C-alpha positions in Angstrom: 0.0 0.0 0.0 1.4 3.4 -1.0 2.2 5.7 1.9 0.2 8.9 2.2 2.1 12.1 1.3 1.5 15.4 3.0 2.8 18.8 1.9 4.0 21.5 4.4 4.1 25.1 3.2 6.2 27.5 5.3 9.1 29.9 5.4 12.4 30.2 7.2 12.8 26.6 8.4 16.5 27.1 9.2 15.5 29.5 12.1 15.9 27.8 15.4 12.2 27.7 16.2 11.1 26.3 12.9 14.1 24.0 12.8 12.7 22.2 15.9 9.2 22.4 14.4 10.5 20.3 11.4 12.0 17.8 13.7 8.7 17.5 15.5 6.7 17.0 12.3 9.3 14.4 11.0 9.1 12.5 14.3 5.3 12.5 14.2 5.3 11.5 10.5 7.6 8.6 11.2 5.3 7.4 14.0 2.4 7.0 11.6 4.3 6.1 8.4 3.6 9.0 6.1 5.9 11.1 3.8 6.3 14.9 4.1 7.3 17.3 1.4 8.2 20.8 2.7 7.9 23.7 0.3 10.3 26.0 2.2 10.9 29.6 1.3 13.9 31.6 2.4 11.8 34.8 2.5 13.5 38.1 3.3 17.3 37.7 3.5 18.7 40.1 6.0 16.7 42.9 7.5 16.5 45.3 4.5 16.5 43.5 1.2 13.4 41.4 0.5 14.1 41.0 -3.2 15.0 37.3 -3.1 11.8 36.2 -1.4 9.6 38.2 -3.8 10.1 35.6 -6.5 9.8 32.4 -4.5 6.0 32.3 -5.1 6.6 31.6 -8.8 7.4 27.9 -8.0 4.7 27.6 -5.3 2.1 28.9 -7.7 2.8 26.0 -10.1 2.8 23.2 -7.6 0.1 20.7 -8.4 -1.7 20.1 -5.0 -3.6 17.0 -6.4 -0.5 14.9 -5.6 -1.0 15.3 -1.9 -3.3 13.6 0.6 -3.2 16.6 2.9 -1.5 19.9 3.5 0.0 21.7 6.5 0.0 25.5 6.3 2.6 27.2 8.6 2.0 30.9 7.8 3.7 32.5 10.8 7.2 32.4 9.2 6.4 34.3 6.0 8.1 37.6 6.2 7.7 39.0 2.7 4.6 41.3 2.4 1.7 39.6 0.7 3.3 36.2 0.5 1.2 34.5 3.1 -2.0 35.8 1.4 -0.8 34.4 -1.9 -0.1 31.0 -0.4 -3.5 30.9 1.3 -5.2 31.7 -2.0 -3.2 28.9 -3.6 -4.1 26.4 -0.8 -7.8 27.2 -0.9 -7.9 25.5 -4.4 -6.6 22.2 -2.9 -8.9 19.2 -3.1 -7.5 17.7 0.1 -7.7 18.8 3.8 -5.6 21.8 4.9 -4.5 22.3 8.5 -3.1 25.7 9.7 -0.7 25.2 12.6 0.4 28.8 13.4 -2.5 31.1 12.8 -6.3 30.9 12.2 -7.4 30.8 8.5 -11.0 30.8 7.5 -11.8 27.6 5.6 -8.9 25.6 6.9 -8.8 23.2 9.9 -7.1 25.3 12.5 -4.9 24.3 15.4 -5.4 27.5 17.4 -3.3 28.7 20.3 -4.7 30.4 23.3 -1.7 32.8 23.5 -3.8 35.4 25.3 -4.6 32.8 28.0 -1.0 31.8 28.4 0.1 35.5 28.6 -2.5 36.0 31.2 -1.1 33.0 33.1 2.4 34.7 33.1 1.0 38.0 34.3 -1.1 36.2 37.1 2.1 34.4 38.1 3.9 37.7 38.8 0.9 38.8 40.9 0.0 35.7 42.7 3.3 33.8 43.1 5.6 36.9 43.6 3.2 39.5 44.9 4.2 42.1 42.4 1.9 45.2 42.0 4.0 47.3 39.7 4.2 45.3 36.4 5.2 46.9 33.1 4.4 45.6 29.6 6.5 45.5 26.4 4.2 44.9 23.5 4.9 43.9 19.9 4.0 46.4 17.1 0.4 47.2 17.7 -0.5 46.8 14.1 0.2 43.1 14.5 -2.9 41.0 15.6 -0.9 38.8 17.9 0.5 41.9 19.7 -3.0 43.4 20.2 -4.4 40.1 21.5 -1.5 39.7 24.0 -1.8 43.3 25.2 -5.5 42.9 25.8 -4.8 39.8 27.9 -2.4 41.7 30.0 -4.8 44.6 30.5 -7.6 42.3 31.4 -5.5 40.6 34.1 -4.4 43.9 35.5 -7.9 45.3 35.6 -9.2 42.1 37.2 -6.7 42.5 40.0 -7.5 46.2 40.6 -4.4 47.6 39.0 -4.0 50.1 36.1 -4.6 48.5 32.8 -1.2 49.5 31.4 0.4 48.6 34.7 3.7 50.4 35.4 3.9 51.5 31.8 3.3 50.0 28.3 6.1 50.2 25.7 5.5 49.3 22.0 8.4 47.1 20.8 9.1 45.4 17.5 9.0 41.6 18.3 12.7 41.7 17.7 15.9 42.8 19.4 16.1 46.5 18.3 14.0 48.2 20.9 15.7 46.9 24.1 17.6 50.1 24.9 14.6 52.3 24.4 12.4 50.0 26.5 15.0 50.0 29.4 15.1 53.8 29.4 11.3 54.0 29.3 10.7 51.6 32.3 13.5 53.1 34.4 12.1 56.6 33.8 8.7 55.7 35.3 7.8 57.5 38.6 7.7 54.1 40.3 10.1 51.6 38.8 8.4 48.3 37.8 9.1 45.2 39.8 8.6 43.1 36.7 8.1 43.5 32.9 6.0 41.1 30.9 7.3 41.0 27.3 5.1 39.8 24.3 7.9 37.5 23.1 11.3 36.1 24.0 13.4 38.2 21.7 12.2 41.5 23.2 12.6 40.0 26.7 16.3 39.2 25.9 16.9 42.6 24.4 15.3 44.3 27.5 17.1 42.1 30.0 20.5 42.8 28.3 19.8 46.6 28.3 18.8 46.5 32.0 21.9 44.5 33.0 24.1 47.0 31.1 22.5 49.7 33.3 23.4 47.8 36.5 19.9 46.3 37.1 20.0 42.7 38.4 17.6 40.2 36.8 15.4 39.2 38.6 16.5 40.7 41.9 15.8 44.3 40.9 13.4 43.7 38.0 11.9 40.4 36.9 11.3 39.8 33.2 9.2 37.3 31.2 8.9 36.6 27.5 6.7 34.4 25.3 7.0 31.6 22.7 9.5 29.4 24.6 12.4 29.9 22.1 15.7 28.0 22.4 17.4 31.4 22.6 15.3 32.4 25.6 16.3 29.2 27.4 20.0 29.6 26.6 20.1 33.2 27.6 21.4 33.9 31.1 19.3 34.2 33.1 16.9 31.8 31.4 13.8 33.6 30.3 10.5 32.8 32.0 8.1 32.2 29.0 5.3 30.1 27.5 5.9 27.5 24.9 3.9 25.8 22.2 4.7 22.1 22.5 5.9 21.4 18.9 5.5 17.6 19.0 1.9 17.9 20.3 1.2 20.3 17.5 2.7 18.0 14.8 0.9 14.9 16.1 -2.5 16.7 16.2 -2.0 18.1 12.7 -1.0 14.8 11.1 -3.7 12.9 12.9 -6.3 15.3 11.5 -4.9 14.9 7.9 -4.7 11.1 8.3 -8.4 11.2 9.4 -9.3 13.2 6.2 -9.6 16.5 7.9 -11.6 15.7 11.0 -10.6 15.5 14.6 -11.5 12.4 16.4 -14.1 14.3 18.4 -15.7 15.6 15.2 -14.5 19.2 15.8 -13.1 21.3 13.0 -10.5 23.1 15.1 -8.3 22.3 18.1 -7.3 24.8 20.7 -4.0 24.5 22.6 -2.9 26.6 25.5 0.9 27.2 25.6 2.6 25.8 28.7 4.3 28.3 31.1 8.0 27.9 31.8 8.8 29.5 35.1 12.5 29.9 35.4 15.4 32.2 36.4 14.3 35.6 35.0 11.3 35.7 37.3 13.2 34.2 40.3 11.5 30.7 40.3 14.7 28.9 39.8 18.4 29.5 40.3 21.4 29.0 38.0 22.9 25.5 38.0 26.5 26.5 37.4 27.6 23.0 36.5 24.9 22.8 33.8 25.7 26.3 32.6 29.4 25.4 32.4 28.5 22.4 30.1 26.4 24.8 28.1 29.4 27.0 27.5 31.3 23.9 26.3 28.5 23.1 23.9 28.5 26.6 22.6 32.3 26.4 22.0 31.7 23.2 20.0 29.0 24.8 18.0 31.2 27.8 17.3 34.0 25.5 16.2 31.8 23.5 13.8 30.4 26.8 12.5 34.0 28.0 11.7 34.8 24.8 9.8 31.5 25.1 7.9 32.3 28.7 7.1 35.7 27.7 5.7 34.2 25.0 3.6 31.7 27.5 2.3 34.4 30.0 1.3 36.3 27.3 -0.5 33.2 26.1 -2.4 32.4 29.7 -3.4 35.8 30.0 -5.0 35.4 26.7 -6.8 31.9 27.7 -8.1 33.6 30.6 -9.9 35.5 28.1 -12.0 32.4 26.1 -13.1 31.9 26.3 -16.9 29.1 23.8 -17.5 26.5 21.7 -15.7 28.8 18.6 -15.6 31.4 20.6 -13.7 28.7 21.9 -11.3 27.5 18.4 -10.5 31.0 17.1 -9.9 31.8 20.1 -7.6 28.6 19.5 -5.6 29.4 15.8 -5.2 33.0 16.3 -4.2 33.0 19.5 -2.3 29.7 19.8 -0.3 29.2 22.5 2.2 28.7 21.1 5.7 25.0 21.8 6.3 24.2 18.3 7.6 24.3 14.7 6.3 21.9 14.1 3.5 20.7 11.0 1.6 19.9 12.5 -1.8 19.9 15.8 -3.6 18.2 16.7 -6.9 18.4 19.8 -9.0 15.6 20.1 -11.6 15.7 22.8 -14.3 12.8 24.1 -16.3 12.5 23.1 -19.9 10.6 24.7 -22.9 8.8 23.0 -25.7 12.1 22.3 -27.5 13.5 20.7 -24.3 15.9 23.6 -23.9 17.0 24.4 -20.4 16.2 27.6 -18.5 20.0 28.4 -18.5 20.1 28.5 -22.3 19.6 31.8 -24.0 17.2 30.4 -26.7 14.9 29.1 -23.9 11.5 30.5 -24.7 8.9 29.9 -21.9 8.3 27.3 -19.3 6.2 24.3 -20.0 6.0 23.3 -16.3 8.4 20.4 -17.1 11.7 19.9 -15.3 14.8 18.0 -16.3 17.0 16.4 -13.6 20.4 18.1 -14.0 22.1 17.0 -10.7 21.2 13.6 -9.3 23.1 12.7 -6.1 21.8 9.4 -4.6 24.2 8.5 -1.8 22.6 5.2 -0.8 21.4 4.2 -4.3 17.7 4.3 -3.3 16.4 6.1 -6.4 16.1 4.8 -9.9 17.8 7.4 -12.1 15.5 8.7 -14.8 16.3 11.1 -17.6 12.6 11.7 -18.1 11.2 15.1 -17.3 9.3 15.8 -14.1 6.4 18.1 -13.6 4.7 19.9 -10.7 2.4 16.9 -10.1 5.4 14.6 -9.6 8.4 16.6 -8.3 10.1 14.0 -6.2 11.9 10.8 -7.7 10.6 7.5 -6.5 12.6 5.7 -3.7 12.9 2.0 -3.0 13.3 2.6 0.7 10.2 1.5 2.6 10.3 4.1 5.3 8.9 7.6 5.8 10.7 10.2 3.7 11.1 13.9 4.5 11.9 16.1 1.5 12.6 19.8 1.3 11.8 21.6 -2.0 13.1 25.1 -2.6 13.0 27.5 -5.5 16.3 28.0 -7.4 16.1 31.5 -8.9 18.1 34.6 -9.4 16.2 37.9 -9.2 13.1 37.4 -11.5 14.4 34.4 -13.3 13.2 31.0 -12.1 15.7 28.2 -13.1 13.9 25.4 -11.3 14.0 23.8 -7.9 16.1 21.7 -5.6 14.9 18.8 -3.6 16.9 17.3 -0.7 16.3 14.4 1.7 18.3 14.6 4.9 19.7 11.6 6.8 17.8 12.0 10.0 14.8 14.0 11.3 16.6 17.3 11.4 16.5 19.8 8.6 19.7 21.3 7.2 21.2 24.5 8.6 21.6 28.0 7.1 24.6 26.9 5.1 22.3 24.9 2.7 20.6 28.2 1.9 24.0 29.7 1.1 24.7 26.6 -1.1 21.5 27.1 -3.1 21.9 30.8 -3.4 25.4 30.3 -4.9 24.1 27.5 -7.2 21.5 30.0 -8.5 24.3 32.6 -9.0 26.4 30.0 -10.8 23.5 29.1 -13.1 23.0 32.8 -13.8 26.7 33.0 -14.6 26.4 30.0 -17.0 23.5 31.8 -18.7 25.5 35.0 -19.1 28.5 33.0 -20.4 26.3 31.3 -22.9 25.0 34.7 -24.0 28.6 36.0 -24.3 29.8 32.9 -26.2 26.9 33.2 -28.6 27.7 36.9 -29.2 31.3 36.0 -29.8 30.2 33.3 -32.2 28.1 35.8 -34.1 30.9 38.3 -34.2 33.3 35.6 -35.5 30.7 34.6 -38.1 30.5 38.1 -39.3 34.2 37.8 -40.3 33.8 34.4 -42.1 30.2 34.5 -43.3 28.6 36.1 -46.3 25.9 38.5 -45.1 23.7 38.0 -48.1 23.5 34.2 -48.3 24.7 33.1 -44.8 27.3 30.8 -46.5 31.0 31.0 -45.6 32.8 33.8 -47.4 36.2 33.4 -49.1 38.1 34.0 -45.9 35.9 31.5 -44.0 36.3 28.9 -46.9 40.1 29.2 -46.9 40.3 28.8 -43.2 38.0 25.7 -43.0 39.4 24.1 -46.1 43.0 24.4 -44.9 42.0 23.0 -41.5 40.4 20.0 -43.1 43.4 19.5 -45.3 45.8 19.8 -42.4 44.1 16.9 -40.6 45.0 14.4 -43.3 47.6 11.9 -42.2 47.9 9.7 -45.3 47.0 10.2 -49.0 43.3 10.6 -49.5 40.9 11.6 -52.3 39.8 15.2 -52.0 37.5 17.2 -54.1 37.4 20.9 -55.1 34.5 22.5 -57.0 33.9 25.9 -58.5 30.4 26.8 -59.5 29.4 29.9 -61.4 26.0 31.3 -62.3 25.1 31.6 -65.9 23.6 34.9 -67.2 23.7 36.9 -64.0 24.6 40.1 -65.9 21.5 39.7 -68.1 19.3 39.3 -65.0 20.7 42.4 -63.4 20.4 44.4 -66.7 16.9 43.3 -67.6 15.2 42.9 -64.1 17.4 44.9 -61.8 19.9 44.1 -59.1 17.2 43.1 -56.6 16.3 40.1 -58.8 20.0 39.5 -59.4 20.5 39.2 -55.6 17.4 37.0 -55.4 18.9 34.6 -58.0 22.3 34.5 -56.1 20.4 33.6 -52.8 18.4 30.9 -54.6 21.6 29.4 -56.0 23.3 29.5 -52.6 20.3 27.8 -51.0 20.3 25.0 -53.6 24.1 24.5 -53.2 23.9 24.4 -49.4 21.1 21.8 -49.4 23.1 19.6 -51.8 26.2 19.7 -49.5 25.0 16.9 -47.2 28.1 14.8 -47.1 30.4 17.0 -45.1 31.3 19.4 -48.0 32.6 22.9 -47.1 30.7 25.4 -49.3 31.2 29.2 -49.7 30.2 32.1 -51.8 33.6 33.2 -53.0 32.3 36.5 -54.4 29.8 37.8 -56.9 28.1 34.8 -58.5 31.0 32.3 -57.8 30.8 29.5 -55.3 33.6 27.2 -53.9 33.2 23.7 -52.5 35.8 21.5 -50.9 35.8 18.1 -49.2 38.8 16.2 -47.7 37.1 12.8 -48.1 35.3 12.3 -51.5 34.7 9.9 -54.3 33.4 9.7 -57.8 30.1 8.3 -56.4 29.6 11.3 -54.1 30.5 13.7 -56.9 28.0 12.1 -59.2 25.4 12.2 -56.5 26.1 15.9 -55.8 25.8 16.9 -59.5 22.5 14.9 -59.8 21.0 16.5 -56.7 22.1 20.0 -57.9 20.5 19.5 -61.3 17.3 18.3 -59.8 17.2 21.2 -57.4 17.7 23.7 -60.2 15.0 22.1 -62.3 12.5 22.1 -59.4 13.2 25.7 -58.5 12.7 27.0 -62.1 9.4 25.2 -62.3 7.8 26.9 -59.3 9.8 30.2 -58.9 7.5 32.2 -61.2 10.5 34.3 -62.2 10.8 35.7 -65.8 14.3 34.1 -65.9 15.8 30.7 -65.1 18.6 30.1 -62.8 21.5 28.1 -64.4 24.8 27.0 -62.9 28.1 25.8 -64.4 30.2 23.5 -62.3 33.8 22.3 -62.5 35.1 19.6 -60.2 38.5 18.1 -59.5 39.2 14.9 -57.6 42.8 14.4 -56.5 44.9 12.2 -54.3 46.8 14.3 -51.7 48.0 14.5 -48.1 48.2 17.4 -45.7 50.8 19.1 -48.0 48.3 19.7 -50.8 47.4 23.3 -51.8 43.8 24.4 -52.0 44.7 27.0 -54.6 46.0 24.3 -57.0 42.8 22.3 -56.7 40.6 25.3 -57.2 42.6 26.4 -60.2 41.9 23.1 -62.0 38.3 23.2 -61.0 37.9 26.8 -62.2 39.3 25.8 -65.6 36.9 22.9 -65.9 34.0 25.1 -64.9 34.9 27.6 -67.7 35.0 24.7 -70.2 31.5 23.6 -69.0 30.2 27.1 -69.3 31.5 27.6 -72.8 29.8 24.4 -74.0 26.4 25.8 -73.1 24.1 27.4 -75.8 24.6 31.2 -76.0 27.7 31.0 -73.7 25.9 33.0 -71.1 28.1 35.0 -68.7 
């Protein structure tokens, strides 16, 4: 029986919170034997430039949702304006159940979080357990719905306990680290300094606690601090931040159970409500530092830092090597032999878009996407996948594996600015996702593909410029210079004596055509002759317009049979053209040919001289001796 396959749409899974969320989902999926395919976006890179994430939706928009038995929507991580709304509109078209695990979306099955209730618990804890009466509040940006809900919970608890709704002052923060200094100055400037400050998330709590400590304030002895979300950073910070956490494994199990049950909870409900669990620890004074544990934590941080440095060195080395890549084969070999250390993986696939002519998205003559993808890089470390050169599409984006266990794939867009090249799919060894260095890897693969595209464009331009020097602009055939170069190259490759052939062909009566019908018709006749000669040169002959109405042909490997065949084909082509051209004149050609035994020391000029004389003899034998 084929395993069920669920898709997860989210952003920023290399962040520490979402990293642990992936592990929780993978653990839960392994427990019930289903496959997961993450459609992970990088989103905004840095804090200023959101350009990269703007184009990640191009791939998501094309994903065929019919290939999935259920979908998880994790909208909280999307940090590019409008992206979450686009993804929601996309998922509304799905024919399978959709569960939202981080915010409430109309029409989806929602795992809702009673954040307001959990924040109320933290506030009550300061009042009931610690007896505080002066409690400040650091909010997130008030335009954010989560910030407003958590602020209202704080005000409600304060009012219920007979205290001012804004407590010892309310400061609007940013849900990030930037406002800690301002917040510290704000709370310390209040007429009565707060005994505690409730922060709407851990990041602001860390920033505030750091700023207070820098001002000589002891945490929690002078001012207690709490956060929210139960982040790893909050639990590693000293003192550990009192907070409230969403139990990730519980979330994952509930979400997958709903999907496995075709979108219904066992109780028949269409939503599940979870109250985050409080973590009462050092920043509120409920526990004290365990110095032995903290010493081991420092050792772990040193180890993490050491591994980070090694990974950074590998990254720098790989970036230098990527600059040397000249083609897709080089890229595949580089990736196989010099991987960046982002975690052990089982398989990696790079799929590039193709057009109707099966041209790749890195080729300059690529027209438009057909929604088909060609496997360009195929790394299967455990030989679990049957290599296929067939194209993939958005209904079947992952190769089939022989391994009868749950699989966890991560699919990401590979693009550079507005150009979508395709996507990358990776399967890791364990239940953990890759780290940030994989993102760096993909970004530089995208830049390398952009470089290959530009190199292709430059090479084509160079080729056109070179052709301008050796091609006849009217007919597209080689000119005299191009003919001499190619013919001498062919002759120089001869190692032993061989039969070569030189031909000179001249138009009959071109002057009369020019005089009676004009030079436009004369040029038309020359181009017609050039086309016929070119089509008859189907046995490796080198053909050129030598000038005016004269054409040269040379072959370094010829025979009487091939010469007879060429003459027959040319005669038939001339006859066929004259029958249908509708011109008031007929095209006629005179040809002189010379077959000779020679080696690389032969002279093209000598062969052409004999051919030219024979051509003249043939012309003089024609009625009217047209010239």
